[in-house]
TORPA-4810 file (N, C-alpha, C, O; in nm, 3 decimals):
<nodes>
NODE_1_1.957_-1.273_0.549_1.858_-1.169_0.433_1.874_-1.028_0.474_1.900_-0.987_0.587_M
NODE_2_1.854_-0.958_0.362_1.877_-0.798_0.364_1.744_-0.746_0.344_1.652_-0.821_0.313_E
NODE_3_1.725_-0.608_0.364_1.588_-0.558_0.307_1.587_-0.554_0.151_1.493_-0.578_0.075_I
NODE_4_1.699_-0.521_0.125_1.708_-0.528_-0.047_1.696_-0.661_-0.122_1.694_-0.680_-0.244_K
NODE_5_1.688_-0.760_-0.010_1.677_-0.911_-0.100_1.490_-0.948_-0.090_1.441_-1.034_-0.163_D
NODE_6_1.408_-0.872_0.005_1.289_-0.851_0.017_1.167_-0.806_-0.097_1.162_-0.686_-0.121_I
NODE_7_1.096_-0.871_-0.149_1.031_-0.852_-0.265_0.908_-0.802_-0.211_0.863_-0.718_-0.288_R
NODE_8_0.845_-0.816_-0.124_0.712_-0.759_-0.051_0.700_-0.668_0.023_0.739_-0.713_0.131_V
NODE_9_0.672_-0.573_0.035_0.638_-0.448_0.117_0.487_-0.419_0.170_0.406_-0.386_0.084_F
NODE_10_0.450_-0.427_0.280_0.323_-0.428_0.331_0.360_-0.263_0.423_0.443_-0.237_0.510_V
NODE_11_0.276_-0.194_0.368_0.262_-0.031_0.371_0.159_0.029_0.434_0.046_0.014_0.388_C
NODE_12_0.179_0.102_0.541_0.065_0.182_0.590_0.008_0.262_0.489_0.074_0.302_0.393_A
NODE_13_-0.148_0.295_0.511_-0.205_0.366_0.425_-0.151_0.531_0.401_-0.094_0.599_0.487_P
NODE_14_-0.174_0.558_0.310_-0.125_0.719_0.232_0.019_0.753_0.272_0.045_0.866_0.313_S
NODE_15_0.120_0.652_0.261_0.255_0.685_0.260_0.293_0.697_0.099_0.403_0.744_0.070_I
NODE_16_0.212_0.659_0.007_0.273_0.682_-0.114_0.305_0.538_-0.185_0.415_0.509_-0.232_G
NODE_17_0.219_0.474_-0.183_0.243_0.327_-0.271_0.206_0.324_-0.395_0.278_0.262_-0.473_K
NODE_18_0.100_0.379_-0.438_0.039_0.419_-0.566_0.145_0.509_-0.624_0.190_0.469_-0.731_S
NODE_19_0.184_0.598_-0.588_0.280_0.695_-0.624_0.418_0.622_-0.659_0.456_0.621_-0.776_Y
NODE_20_0.484_0.569_-0.569_0.597_0.495_-0.628_0.583_0.405_-0.732_0.659_0.392_-0.828_L
NODE_21_0.477_0.341_-0.705_0.435_0.251_-0.833_0.404_0.314_-0.983_0.399_0.241_-1.082_A
NODE_22_0.387_0.425_-0.988_0.323_0.523_-1.089_0.483_0.593_-1.173_0.496_0.616_-1.293_S
NODE_23_0.591_0.613_-1.059_0.722_0.657_-1.118_0.822_0.565_-1.120_0.923_0.605_-1.178_I
NODE_24_0.827_0.435_-1.066_0.908_0.369_-1.072_0.843_0.232_-1.142_0.734_0.195_-1.099_D
NODE_25_0.894_0.171_-1.226_0.835_0.045_-1.292_0.876_-0.093_-1.224_0.841_-0.208_-1.254_D
NODE_26_0.965_-0.043_-1.119_1.032_-0.162_-1.054_0.917_-0.218_-0.951_0.914_-0.337_-0.918_R
NODE_27_0.822_-0.122_-0.903_0.711_-0.145_-0.814_0.581_-0.183_-0.851_0.550_-0.131_-0.958_F
NODE_28_0.485_-0.263_-0.797_0.352_-0.266_-0.827_0.286_-0.280_-0.709_0.305_-0.366_-0.624_V
NODE_29_0.176_-0.155_-0.707_0.060_-0.128_-0.606_-0.061_-0.239_-0.632_-0.148_-0.218_-0.717_D
NODE_30_-0.057_-0.365_-0.545_-0.177_-0.453_-0.585_-0.287_-0.374_-0.489_-0.399_-0.392_-0.536_L
NODE_31_-0.290_-0.309_-0.396_-0.385_-0.229_-0.341_-0.479_-0.141_-0.424_-0.599_-0.119_-0.405_D
NODE_32_-0.390_-0.092_-0.527_-0.460_-0.003_-0.610_-0.534_-0.095_-0.714_-0.646_-0.060_-0.751_E
NODE_33_-0.476_-0.211_-0.764_-0.500_-0.274_-0.865_-0.650_-0.342_-0.816_-0.754_-0.341_-0.883_E
NODE_34_-0.634_-0.399_-0.685_-0.769_-0.437_-0.619_-0.903_-0.337_-0.618_-1.020_-0.376_-0.619_K
NODE_35_-0.864_-0.218_-0.615_-0.995_-0.116_-0.614_-1.009_-0.105_-0.759_-1.123_-0.089_-0.802_T
NODE_36_-0.916_-0.110_-0.839_-0.969_-0.095_-0.968_-1.070_-0.204_-1.046_-1.155_-0.178_-1.132_I
NODE_37_-1.031_-0.343_-0.984_-1.108_-0.449_-1.030_-1.217_-0.448_-0.949_-1.324_-0.480_-1.001_Y
NODE_38_-1.215_-0.417_-0.823_-1.323_-0.439_-0.739_-1.440_-0.343_-0.790_-1.550_-0.391_-0.815_K
NODE_39_-1.415_-0.211_-0.805_-1.509_-0.149_-0.842_-1.524_-0.105_-1.001_-1.571_0.001_-1.042_Y
NODE_40_-1.483_-0.194_-1.064_-1.474_-0.214_-1.217_-1.444_-0.070_-1.330_-1.490_-0.020_-1.433_G
NODE_41_-1.349_-0.052_-1.243_-1.309_0.120_-1.294_-1.216_0.077_-1.416_-1.147_-0.024_-1.414_Y
NODE_42_-1.222_0.176_-1.534_-1.129_0.142_-1.672_-0.995_0.158_-1.608_-0.983_0.224_-1.505_D
NODE_43_-0.907_0.108_-1.658_-0.776_0.071_-1.627_-0.687_0.168_-1.630_-0.575_0.160_-1.580_K
NODE_44_-0.747_0.298_-1.708_-0.686_0.422_-1.725_-0.732_0.526_-1.625_-0.688_0.640_-1.635_D
NODE_45_-0.822_0.494_-1.524_-0.879_0.560_-1.434_-0.736_0.645_-1.358_-0.631_0.589_-1.330_I
NODE_46_-0.765_0.783_-1.338_-0.652_0.864_-1.288_-0.623_0.826_-1.127_-0.712_0.806_-1.044_S
NODE_47_-0.507_0.823_-1.106_-0.488_0.810_-0.941_-0.576_0.909_-0.867_-0.629_0.874_-0.761_R
NODE_48_-0.596_1.044_-0.922_-0.653_1.126_-0.847_-0.790_1.094_-0.810_-0.854_1.106_-0.705_L
NODE_49_-0.823_1.040_-0.958_-0.992_1.010_-0.945_-1.015_0.894_-0.845_-1.112_0.890_-0.768_K
NODE_50_-0.924_0.804_-0.851_-0.916_0.687_-0.726_-0.950_0.727_-0.607_-1.040_0.681_-0.537_I
NODE_51_-0.861_0.832_-0.576_-0.841_0.888_-0.431_-0.958_0.975_-0.396_-0.985_0.983_-0.276_E
NODE_52_-1.034_1.041_-0.483_-1.146_1.134_-0.479_-1.277_1.035_-0.461_-1.372_1.076_-0.396_E
NODE_53_-1.280_0.910_-0.517_-1.375_0.813_-0.502_-1.346_0.716_-0.357_-1.431_0.629_-0.337_L
NODE_54_-1.248_0.724_-0.270_-1.237_0.639_-0.165_-1.343_0.706_-0.074_-1.351_0.826_-0.049_K
NODE_55_-1.425_0.604_-0.029_-1.524_0.609_0.098_-1.651_0.639_-0.007_-1.763_0.653_0.042_G
NODE_56_-1.637_0.647_-0.119_-1.778_0.675_-0.217_-1.774_0.601_-0.359_-1.825_0.635_-0.466_N
NODE_57_-1.703_0.501_-0.331_-1.706_0.394_-0.444_-1.836_0.344_-0.526_-1.848_0.333_-0.648_H
NODE_58_-1.951_0.310_-0.401_-2.051_0.280_-0.467_-2.043_0.108_-0.423_-1.972_0.056_-0.337_G
NODE_59_-2.146_0.040_-0.521_-2.151_-0.076_-0.480_-2.031_-0.164_-0.577_-2.012_-0.136_-0.695_K
NODE_60_-1.955_-0.273_-0.507_-1.866_-0.346_-0.561_-1.924_-0.410_-0.708_-2.037_-0.457_-0.716_A
NODE_61_-1.826_-0.404_-0.826_-1.892_-0.475_-0.921_-1.872_-0.633_-0.931_-1.942_-0.728_-0.968_K
NODE_62_-1.720_-0.613_-0.872_-1.657_-0.783_-0.870_-1.654_-0.831_-0.714_-1.581_-0.766_-0.639_N
NODE_63_-1.705_-0.908_-0.676_-1.727_-0.972_-0.544_-1.622_-1.041_-0.497_-1.608_-1.072_-0.379_N
NODE_64_-1.534_-1.071_-0.602_-1.420_-1.176_-0.582_-1.288_-1.100_-0.593_-1.188_-1.160_-0.634_D
NODE_65_-1.281_-0.983_-0.560_-1.184_-0.903_-0.569_-1.065_-0.939_-0.460_-0.952_-0.899_-0.491_S
NODE_66_-1.078_-1.004_-0.347_-0.964_-1.081_-0.269_-0.883_-1.177_-0.342_-0.760_-1.190_-0.345_M
NODE_67_-0.998_-1.257_-0.413_-0.935_-1.381_-0.486_-0.873_-1.339_-0.601_-0.781_-1.408_-0.646_Q
NODE_68_-0.903_-1.251_-0.651_-0.852_-1.170_-0.801_-0.718_-1.107_-0.747_-0.628_-1.093_-0.830_Y
NODE_69_-0.697_-1.068_-0.623_-0.527_-0.990_-0.615_-0.460_-1.075_-0.569_-0.338_-1.069_-0.586_I
NODE_70_-0.528_-1.195_-0.484_-0.453_-1.322_-0.429_-0.386_-1.403_-0.557_-0.277_-1.458_-0.542_K
NODE_71_-0.460_-1.410_-0.687_-0.407_-1.453_-0.809_-0.301_-1.380_-0.877_-0.205_-1.436_-0.929_D
NODE_72_-0.324_-1.219_-0.875_-0.222_-1.115_-0.934_-0.100_-1.144_-0.810_0.016_-1.172_-0.841_R
NODE_73_-0.132_-1.136_-0.707_-0.011_-1.158_-0.614_0.090_-1.299_-0.631_0.211_-1.301_-0.609_F
NODE_74_0.022_-1.396_-0.669_0.088_-1.521_-0.703_0.158_-1.502_-0.830_0.273_-1.547_-0.839_L
NODE_75_0.112_-1.449_-0.917_0.139_-1.416_-1.054_0.291_-1.320_-1.035_0.393_-1.353_-1.096_E
NODE_76_0.287_-1.221_-0.960_0.372_-1.105_-0.941_0.495_-1.163_-0.878_0.610_-1.124_-0.900_E
NODE_77_0.454_-1.269_-0.790_0.574_-1.343_-0.730_0.655_-1.410_-0.808_0.762_-1.451_-0.765_L
NODE_78_0.622_-1.429_-0.910_0.695_-1.523_-1.008_0.791_-1.430_-1.084_0.897_-1.481_-1.122_K
NODE_79_0.763_-1.274_-1.115_0.862_-1.212_-1.211_0.939_-1.124_-1.111_0.953_-1.176_-1.000_G
NODE_80_0.981_-1.024_-1.124_1.069_-0.940_-1.074_1.034_-0.831_-1.012_1.123_-0.772_-0.950_N
NODE_81_0.910_-0.780_-1.011_0.899_-0.647_-0.951_0.877_-0.674_-0.789_0.857_-0.781_-0.732_K
NODE_82_0.885_-0.564_-0.746_0.856_-0.536_-0.585_0.727_-0.504_-0.554_0.677_-0.400_-0.596_I
NODE_83_0.660_-0.591_-0.476_0.522_-0.600_-0.475_0.495_-0.499_-0.339_0.571_-0.512_-0.243_I
NODE_84_0.391_-0.405_-0.336_0.368_-0.319_-0.255_0.211_-0.362_-0.215_0.122_-0.380_-0.297_L
NODE_85_0.201_-0.373_-0.077_0.037_-0.427_-0.029_0.003_-0.334_0.075_0.086_-0.262_0.130_L
NODE_86_-0.127_-0.336_0.101_-0.187_-0.276_0.232_-0.180_-0.386_0.324_-0.140_-0.498_0.291_A
NODE_87_-0.221_-0.354_0.439_-0.191_-0.427_0.585_-0.300_-0.544_0.545_-0.263_-0.656_0.580_P
NODE_88_-0.406_-0.540_0.490_-0.504_-0.622_0.490_-0.500_-0.757_0.392_-0.595_-0.831_0.363_Y
NODE_89_-0.331_-0.767_0.342_-0.303_-0.859_0.280_-0.220_-0.968_0.371_-0.174_-1.075_0.329_F
NODE_90_-0.213_-0.923_0.485_-0.135_-0.996_0.572_-0.144_-1.156_0.567_-0.045_-1.229_0.576_L
NODE_91_-0.288_-1.203_0.551_-0.314_-1.330_0.577_-0.274_-1.390_0.446_-0.212_-1.497_0.454_D
NODE_92_-0.296_-1.345_0.333_-0.210_-1.403_0.233_-0.069_-1.406_0.243_-0.013_-1.507_0.200_I
NODE_93_-0.010_-1.329_0.284_0.140_-1.342_0.300_0.179_-1.474_0.395_0.269_-1.553_0.370_L
NODE_94_0.095_-1.478_0.503_0.104_-1.584_0.598_0.083_-1.706_0.542_0.170_-1.793_0.547_E
NODE_95_-0.052_-1.728_0.476_-0.102_-1.826_0.413_0.024_-1.892_0.312_0.064_-2.007_0.329_E
NODE_96_0.066_-1.822_0.230_0.197_-1.860_0.147_0.349_-1.857_0.226_0.443_-1.899_0.158_Y
NODE_97_0.372_-1.823_0.328_0.445_-1.793_0.372_0.562_-1.698_0.317_0.683_-1.721_0.325_N
NODE_98_0.520_-1.623_0.279_0.627_-1.546_0.187_0.671_-1.440_0.311_0.596_-1.401_0.401_V
NODE_99_0.823_-1.401_0.290_0.848_-1.283_0.367_0.843_-1.150_0.309_0.853_-1.129_0.188_P
NODE_100_0.824_-1.052_0.407_0.807_-0.922_0.381_0.844_-0.836_0.479_0.862_-0.876_0.594_Y
NODE_101_0.858_-0.713_0.445_0.899_-0.583_0.518_0.757_-0.512_0.548_0.668_-0.487_0.467_C
NODE_102_0.763_-0.485_0.696_0.652_-0.402_0.752_0.688_-0.259_0.759_0.773_-0.227_0.842_L
NODE_103_0.627_-0.153_0.671_0.650_-0.024_0.685_0.514_0.068_0.728_0.424_0.118_0.660_I
NODE_104_0.545_0.064_0.887_0.414_0.104_0.955_0.441_0.259_0.985_0.554_0.306_0.996_Y
NODE_105_0.326_0.331_0.998_0.320_0.460_1.037_0.335_0.488_1.198_0.261_0.423_1.271_A
NODE_106_0.417_0.574_1.252_0.391_0.597_1.411_0.256_0.663_1.452_0.167_0.698_1.374_S
NODE_107_0.256_0.672_1.574_0.160_0.773_1.608_0.179_0.916_1.564_0.082_0.985_1.533_L
NODE_108_0.316_0.966_1.559_0.368_1.087_1.536_0.331_1.108_1.392_0.327_1.218_1.337_K
NODE_109_0.300_0.983_1.331_0.252_1.065_1.185_0.091_1.062_1.149_0.041_1.071_1.037_A
NODE_110_0.038_1.050_1.248_-0.135_1.068_1.212_-0.176_1.205_1.145_-0.255_1.207_1.051_K
NODE_111_-0.117_1.326_1.200_-0.152_1.434_1.157_-0.108_1.462_1.003_-0.178_1.506_0.912_S
NODE_112_0.013_1.427_0.999_0.078_1.432_0.826_-0.017_1.311_0.740_-0.039_1.320_0.619_K
NODE_113_-0.049_1.239_0.796_-0.157_1.148_0.698_-0.275_1.199_0.658_-0.329_1.190_0.548_L
NODE_114_-0.323_1.272_0.787_-0.458_1.335_0.735_-0.426_1.437_0.664_-0.513_1.464_0.580_V
NODE_115_-0.309_1.526_0.663_-0.284_1.603_0.577_-0.282_1.555_0.410_-0.340_1.612_0.318_E
NODE_116_-0.204_1.444_0.404_-0.199_1.374_0.284_-0.313_1.350_0.204_-0.318_1.371_0.083_R
NODE_117_-0.436_1.287_0.299_-0.535_1.251_0.267_-0.631_1.365_0.173_-0.700_1.360_0.071_M
NODE_118_-0.588_1.470_0.278_-0.710_1.579_0.235_-0.623_1.657_0.113_-0.684_1.723_0.029_K
NODE_119_-0.483_1.645_0.108_-0.441_1.703_-0.034_-0.448_1.614_-0.169_-0.432_1.656_-0.283_N
NODE_120_-0.476_1.476_-0.127_-0.466_1.397_-0.245_-0.629_1.370_-0.307_-0.658_1.312_-0.411_R
NODE_121_-0.720_1.432_-0.208_-0.872_1.434_-0.279_-0.960_1.350_-0.187_-1.081_1.344_-0.206_G
NODE_122_-0.900_1.285_-0.090_-0.988_1.190_-0.025_-1.124_1.234_0.090_-1.110_1.305_0.190_N
NODE_123_-1.242_1.176_0.049_-1.329_1.254_0.095_-1.321_1.222_0.253_-1.272_1.118_0.297_Q
NODE_124_-1.381_1.334_0.338_-1.370_1.333_0.474_-1.427_1.213_0.550_-1.385_1.183_0.661_N
NODE_125_-1.540_1.133_0.476_-1.584_1.004_0.538_-1.488_0.915_0.545_-1.467_0.852_0.649_N
NODE_126_-1.409_0.897_0.418_-1.300_0.825_0.451_-1.191_0.855_0.524_-1.133_0.758_0.572_F
NODE_127_-1.146_0.964_0.547_-1.044_1.000_0.641_-1.094_0.962_0.772_-1.030_0.884_0.844_I
NODE_128_-1.191_1.007_0.801_-1.248_0.986_0.945_-1.259_0.812_0.988_-1.241_0.761_1.098_E
NODE_129_-1.292_0.753_0.868_-1.301_0.583_0.878_-1.149_0.529_0.924_-1.131_0.441_1.008_R
NODE_130_-1.059_0.591_0.860_-0.907_0.572_0.877_-0.872_0.620_1.039_-0.839_0.547_1.133_I
NODE_131_-0.888_0.739_1.039_-0.844_0.794_1.168_-0.924_0.736_1.269_-0.853_0.694_1.360_M
NODE_132_-1.042_0.719_1.288_-1.097_0.667_1.394_-1.052_0.528_1.453_-1.073_0.510_1.572_D
NODE_133_-0.991_0.429_1.380_-0.910_0.332_1.448_-0.760_0.354_1.388_-0.689_0.267_1.339_S
NODE_134_-0.730_0.491_1.405_-0.562_0.468_1.358_-0.472_0.452_1.475_-0.372_0.385_1.448_Y
NODE_135_-0.480_0.498_1.611_-0.428_0.484_1.731_-0.414_0.321_1.738_-0.301_0.273_1.732_D
NODE_136_-0.528_0.237_1.751_-0.534_0.111_1.759_-0.472_0.011_1.670_-0.419_-0.095_1.703_E
NODE_137_-0.489_0.064_1.545_-0.422_-0.007_1.433_-0.273_0.006_1.449_-0.198_-0.091_1.459_F
NODE_138_-0.231_0.141_1.451_-0.068_0.160_1.466_-0.017_0.061_1.595_0.088_-0.003_1.586_C
NODE_139_-0.093_0.055_1.702_-0.057_-0.037_1.792_-0.036_-0.186_1.781_0.041_-0.261_1.842_K
NODE_140_-0.120_-0.208_1.693_-0.140_-0.340_1.656_-0.038_-0.394_1.578_0.035_-0.489_1.609_K
NODE_141_-0.035_-0.326_1.472_0.049_-0.362_1.314_0.210_-0.343_1.389_0.301_-0.410_1.340_I
NODE_142_0.242_-0.250_1.508_0.342_-0.239_1.552_0.400_-0.375_1.609_0.517_-0.410_1.593_K
NODE_143_0.301_-0.451_1.679_0.321_-0.578_1.736_0.316_-0.703_1.667_0.337_-0.813_1.719_L
NODE_144_0.281_-0.676_1.518_0.304_-0.807_1.418_0.459_-0.824_1.420_0.554_-0.746_1.417_D
NODE_145_0.442_-0.979_1.426_0.595_-1.021_1.449_0.597_-1.141_1.343_0.662_-1.245_1.349_N
NODE_146_0.522_-1.106_1.259_0.565_-1.194_1.110_0.632_-1.147_0.997_0.650_-1.210_0.893_R
NODE_147_0.675_-1.015_1.026_0.752_-0.975_0.939_0.901_-0.974_0.941_0.956_-0.953_1.050_S
NODE_148_0.972_-0.994_0.839_1.127_-1.036_0.847_1.184_-0.878_0.905_1.255_-0.866_1.004_I
NODE_149_1.141_-0.777_0.831_1.164_-0.662_0.872_1.078_-0.576_0.905_0.966_-0.585_0.856_F
NODE_150_1.115_-0.455_1.011_1.002_-0.338_0.999_1.060_-0.202_0.988_1.174_-0.186_1.031_K
NODE_151_1.010_-0.120_0.945_1.055_0.021_0.934_0.935_0.085_0.969_0.824_0.050_0.929_I
NODE_152_0.963_0.202_1.064_0.851_0.292_1.126_0.873_0.424_1.047_0.986_0.472_1.030_S
NODE_153_0.771_0.474_1.003_0.755_0.590_0.909_0.693_0.692_1.021_0.591_0.689_1.090_W
NODE_154_0.783_0.769_1.009_0.743_0.909_1.095_0.657_1.026_1.034_0.618_1.116_1.108_D
NODE_155_0.631_1.027_0.923_0.557_1.101_0.845_0.648_1.208_0.781_0.591_1.303_0.728_G
NODE_156_0.766_1.204_0.781_0.841_1.247_0.650_0.890_1.186_0.559_0.927_1.071_0.581_E
NODE_157_0.903_1.234_0.449_0.946_1.156_0.326_0.823_1.088_0.287_0.714_1.105_0.340_G
NODE_158_0.844_1.022_0.206_0.767_0.945_0.112_0.811_0.820_0.114_0.931_0.804_0.136_Y
NODE_159_0.706_0.676_0.089_0.758_0.550_0.064_0.897_0.520_-0.058_0.981_0.430_-0.061_L
NODE_160_0.878_0.623_-0.137_0.991_0.631_-0.248_1.144_0.666_-0.158_1.256_0.618_-0.179_S
NODE_161_1.113_0.741_-0.079_1.249_0.809_0.000_1.306_0.660_0.089_1.421_0.618_0.092_D
NODE_162_1.202_0.609_0.145_1.244_0.496_0.228_1.316_0.388_0.122_1.435_0.358_0.134_I
NODE_163_1.226_0.330_0.012_1.252_0.211_-0.049_1.387_0.238_-0.130_1.480_0.157_-0.132_L
NODE_164_1.387_0.371_-0.201_1.521_0.429_-0.277_1.643_0.403_-0.189_1.752_0.375_-0.240_W
NODE_165_1.626_0.411_-0.066_1.741_0.413_0.007_1.819_0.255_-0.014_1.940_0.232_-0.026_A
NODE_166_1.715_0.167_-0.015_1.762_0.034_-0.034_1.804_-0.018_-0.167_1.899_-0.095_-0.183_Y
NODE_167_1.711_0.040_-0.283_1.707_-0.033_-0.414_1.763_0.069_-0.514_1.774_0.047_-0.635_F
NODE_168_1.795_0.180_-0.452_1.821_0.313_-0.548_1.747_0.365_-0.629_1.649_0.296_-0.655_G
NODE_169_1.755_0.475_-0.689_1.668_0.541_-0.747_1.631_0.449_-0.900_1.710_0.363_-0.938_K
NODE_170_1.529_0.475_-0.962_1.506_0.430_-1.064_1.597_0.483_-1.188_1.638_0.599_-1.191_P
NODE_171_1.626_0.392_-1.287_1.731_0.457_-1.409_1.606_0.479_-1.509_1.619_0.569_-1.592_V
NODE_172_1.509_0.420_-1.510_1.401_0.470_-1.626_1.262_0.500_-1.555_1.185_0.412_-1.519_N
NODE_173_1.243_0.617_-1.542_1.101_0.674_-1.480_0.981_0.667_-1.579_0.984_0.719_-1.691_K
NODE_174_0.891_0.609_-1.535_0.773_0.602_-1.617_0.714_0.748_-1.665_0.614_0.754_-1.736_L
</nodes>
């Protein structure tokens, strides 16, 4: 099996899952879909608005968001799209024995992630929550031995750069 045969990529936060899915219709970001469903946002909400609301979403409108996204995941597995997930979906992958590639951020990428989160409008409380456990998270995720492949991201470039190296640039951009 090669990376280009993998259809599921578990990606570190803030490396461009939503962006990639928005510019290349071969990819779907189920993490963003979960947020839209969980908080009852209009399907046409902008990515910028979602980023601005992180850390301040308010009360969830749909408390079954993990089941919803699990169902969406199983639905997408039947199709052709390449599925992008956040690390908190690892249990679902393990439950269904789905091969995946883990794209994790190195400790070197920490300052770049903070810069990206600020540039995309994330609130300070969200950034602080992510960064408070970042070092431990990086160490833990790097030790994950369930993935078929691992790619370390050092803060340079975007997820699109990484994945287009394997899948080619899109023919039809959205």
